[in-house]
C-alpha positions as CSV (number, residue, x, y, z in Angstrom):
1,X,-1.5,-7.6,-21.0
2,X,-0.3,-4.3,-19.6
3,X,-2.2,-2.4,-17.0
4,X,-4.5,0.2,-18.5
5,X,-3.8,2.6,-15.6
6,X,-0.1,2.1,-15.0
7,X,2.0,4.4,-17.2
8,X,5.3,3.5,-18.8
9,X,8.2,4.3,-16.6
10,X,11.9,4.9,-17.5
11,X,13.5,1.5,-17.3
12,X,16.7,3.0,-15.8
13,X,14.8,4.9,-13.1
14,X,15.0,2.7,-10.0
15,X,12.7,4.9,-8.0
16,X,10.0,4.8,-10.7
17,X,10.2,1.0,-11.1
18,X,9.9,0.6,-7.3
19,X,7.1,3.1,-6.7
20,X,5.1,1.7,-9.6
21,X,5.5,-1.8,-8.2
22,X,4.7,-0.7,-4.7
23,X,1.5,1.0,-5.8
24,X,0.3,-2.2,-7.5
25,X,0.2,-4.2,-4.3
26,X,-2.8,-2.5,-2.6
27,X,-5.2,-2.9,-5.6
28,X,-4.4,-6.6,-5.8
29,X,-4.6,-7.4,-2.1
30,X,-7.9,-5.4,-1.6
31,X,-9.7,-7.1,-4.5
32,X,-9.0,-10.7,-3.6
33,X,-12.0,-13.0,-3.3
34,X,-13.7,-13.3,0.1
35,X,-12.7,-14.3,2.7
36,X,-9.1,-13.5,1.6
37,X,-9.7,-9.8,0.9
38,X,-7.5,-7.4,2.9
39,X,-8.8,-4.1,4.0
40,X,-5.9,-1.6,4.0
41,X,-5.0,-0.2,7.4
42,X,-4.2,3.6,7.1
43,X,-3.5,4.2,10.8
44,X,0.2,4.8,10.4
45,X,-0.3,7.1,7.4
46,X,-3.0,9.0,9.2
47,X,-0.8,9.6,12.3
48,X,2.0,10.9,10.0
49,X,-0.4,13.3,8.3
50,X,-1.8,14.6,11.6
51,X,1.6,15.2,13.1
52,X,3.0,16.7,9.9
53,X,0.1,19.1,9.4
54,X,0.1,20.1,13.1
55,X,3.8,21.0,12.7
56,X,3.1,23.0,9.6
57,X,0.2,24.8,11.2
58,X,2.4,25.8,14.2
59,X,5.1,27.0,11.8
60,X,2.6,29.1,9.8
61,X,1.3,30.6,13.0
62,X,4.7,31.7,14.3
63,X,5.5,33.1,10.9
64,X,2.3,35.1,11.0
65,X,3.0,36.3,14.5
66,X,6.4,37.5,13.5
67,X,5.2,39.4,10.4
68,X,2.0,40.9,11.9
69,X,2.7,41.3,15.6
70,X,6.4,42.0,15.2
71,X,9.3,40.6,17.2
72,X,8.3,41.8,20.6
73,X,5.1,39.8,20.5
74,X,6.8,36.7,19.4
75,X,8.8,36.6,22.6
76,X,5.7,35.9,24.7
77,X,5.5,32.6,26.5
78,X,2.7,31.1,24.3
79,X,4.7,31.8,21.1
80,X,7.8,30.3,22.6
81,X,5.7,27.3,23.6
82,X,4.5,27.0,20.0
83,X,8.0,27.1,18.7
84,X,9.0,24.4,21.2
85,X,6.0,22.3,20.1
86,X,7.0,22.6,16.5
87,X,10.4,21.1,17.2
88,X,8.9,18.3,19.3
89,X,6.3,17.5,16.5
90,X,9.0,17.6,13.9
91,X,11.1,15.1,15.9
92,X,8.1,12.8,16.3
93,X,7.4,13.1,12.6
94,X,10.9,12.1,11.6
95,X,11.0,9.2,14.0
96,X,7.5,8.0,12.8
97,X,8.7,8.0,9.2
98,X,12.0,6.1,9.8
99,X,11.3,4.2,13.0
100,X,7.7,3.2,12.8
101,X,6.6,3.2,9.1
102,X,10.0,2.4,7.8
103,X,9.8,0.7,4.4
104,X,6.3,-0.7,4.9
105,X,4.2,-0.2,1.8
106,X,1.1,-2.2,2.7
107,X,-0.6,-3.2,5.9
108,X,-4.0,-4.9,5.7
109,X,-6.4,-6.9,7.8
110,X,-8.8,-9.6,6.8
111,X,-12.4,-9.8,8.0
112,X,-11.3,-12.7,10.2
113,X,-8.6,-10.6,11.9
114,X,-5.3,-11.7,10.4
115,X,-2.9,-9.0,9.5
116,X,-0.4,-8.8,6.7
117,X,2.5,-6.4,6.6
118,X,4.7,-5.9,3.5
119,X,7.8,-3.9,3.2
120,X,9.9,-3.3,0.1
121,X,13.5,-2.5,-0.6
122,X,15.8,-2.1,-3.5
123,X,19.6,-1.8,-3.2
124,X,21.2,1.1,-5.0
125,X,21.8,0.4,-8.7
126,X,20.3,-3.1,-8.3
127,X,17.4,-4.4,-10.6
128,X,16.3,-6.8,-7.8
129,X,13.0,-6.0,-5.9
130,X,12.9,-7.3,-2.4
131,X,9.8,-7.8,-0.2
132,X,9.6,-8.7,3.5
133,X,6.3,-10.3,4.4
134,X,4.9,-10.9,7.8
135,X,1.5,-12.5,8.3
136,X,0.0,-12.6,11.8
137,X,-2.9,-14.4,13.4
138,X,-5.5,-12.5,15.5
139,X,-3.6,-13.6,18.6
140,X,-0.4,-11.9,17.3
141,X,1.3,-15.3,16.5
142,X,3.4,-15.2,13.3
143,X,1.8,-17.5,10.7
144,X,4.3,-16.7,7.9
145,X,7.4,-14.5,7.7
146,X,9.8,-14.5,4.8
147,X,11.9,-12.4,2.4
148,X,11.4,-12.8,-1.3
149,X,13.0,-11.1,-4.3
150,X,12.7,-10.9,-8.0
151,X,14.1,-8.7,-10.8
152,X,11.9,-5.8,-12.1
153,X,12.3,-7.2,-15.6
154,X,9.8,-10.0,-14.7
155,X,6.9,-7.5,-14.9
156,X,8.3,-4.5,-16.8
157,X,8.9,-4.9,-20.5
158,X,11.8,-3.4,-22.4
159,X,10.0,-0.1,-23.0
160,X,9.0,0.3,-19.4
161,X,5.4,-0.9,-19.6
162,X,4.2,-2.4,-16.4
163,X,2.5,-5.8,-16.6
164,X,0.8,-6.7,-13.2
165,X,0.0,-10.4,-13.9
166,X,3.6,-11.7,-13.5
167,X,3.9,-9.7,-10.3
168,X,0.7,-11.1,-8.9
169,X,1.6,-14.6,-9.9
170,X,4.9,-14.3,-8.2
171,X,3.2,-13.1,-5.0
172,X,0.6,-15.8,-5.1
173,X,3.4,-18.4,-5.5
174,X,5.5,-17.2,-2.6
175,X,2.8,-16.2,0.0
176,X,0.6,-18.9,1.3
177,X,-2.5,-16.9,2.0
178,X,-2.3,-15.4,-1.5
179,X,-1.9,-18.9,-3.0
180,X,-5.2,-19.9,-1.4
181,X,-6.8,-16.7,-2.7
182,X,-5.5,-17.5,-6.2
183,X,-7.1,-21.0,-6.1
184,X,-10.4,-19.4,-5.0
185,X,-10.1,-16.8,-7.8
186,X,-9.6,-19.6,-10.3
187,X,-12.7,-21.4,-9.1
188,X,-14.8,-18.2,-9.3
189,X,-13.6,-17.3,-12.7
190,X,-14.0,-20.8,-14.1
191,X,-10.3,-21.2,-14.6
192,X,-10.0,-18.1,-16.7
193,X,-7.7,-16.4,-14.2
194,X,-6.1,-17.1,-10.9
195,X,-4.7,-13.8,-9.6
196,X,-7.1,-11.1,-10.7
197,X,-9.8,-9.5,-8.6
198,X,-13.1,-11.4,-8.8
199,X,-15.4,-8.5,-8.0
200,X,-16.0,-7.6,-11.6
201,X,-16.5,-11.3,-12.5
202,X,-19.0,-11.8,-9.7
203,X,-20.9,-8.7,-10.9
204,X,-21.0,-10.0,-14.4
205,X,-22.2,-13.4,-13.3
206,X,-25.0,-11.7,-11.3
207,X,-26.0,-9.6,-14.3
208,X,-26.1,-12.7,-16.5
209,X,-28.2,-14.5,-14.0
210,X,-30.7,-11.6,-13.8
211,X,-30.8,-11.3,-17.5
212,X,-31.3,-14.9,-18.1
213,X,-34.2,-15.3,-15.6
214,X,-37.6,-15.5,-17.2
215,X,-40.9,-15.2,-15.4
216,X,-43.1,-18.3,-15.5
217,X,-46.8,-17.8,-16.1
């Protein structure tokens, strides 16, 4: 079954195929059954936003100073310092994107402290989607580290419709912790599914239990 929220994408657009697939990982990993659920870590993204917006704010300020206070005022030490700060922040921003974040598309932490980092890559004009996975213990020791790849055609139909189930099954097959989560999901759904989020199923089960309860006299 195709995802209700994922739109169709042009099958020859490598960027659309990759970005749609990348975006599907977080909803899957953050809805796994407990205790396998990963809470997404937005630290790197937040730093990028702070540095980027700070640079934009400084650029806007210097532009305002130039237009309103004229050129003479913009040669004051504090304006020159602002311009210098802009170039420093812009350099940090560029380094952060390419050197720190890189191709990482998801970083999450379990309640027990383990961290998973997933980076994606696609070679130019290639239909192969590549993931680099690193799963670390609380101590920092690497529990699993591997590279896996699969063609986009495994989860995109001929008309560009995205089907998340084959993607999730592939991930559950290749990554040990997700394999354990899939087994737990299958148990909680009574064998109906193995790689879908169980939050909705648990809610339904609770609702049925509440509805089916009768008060004894």
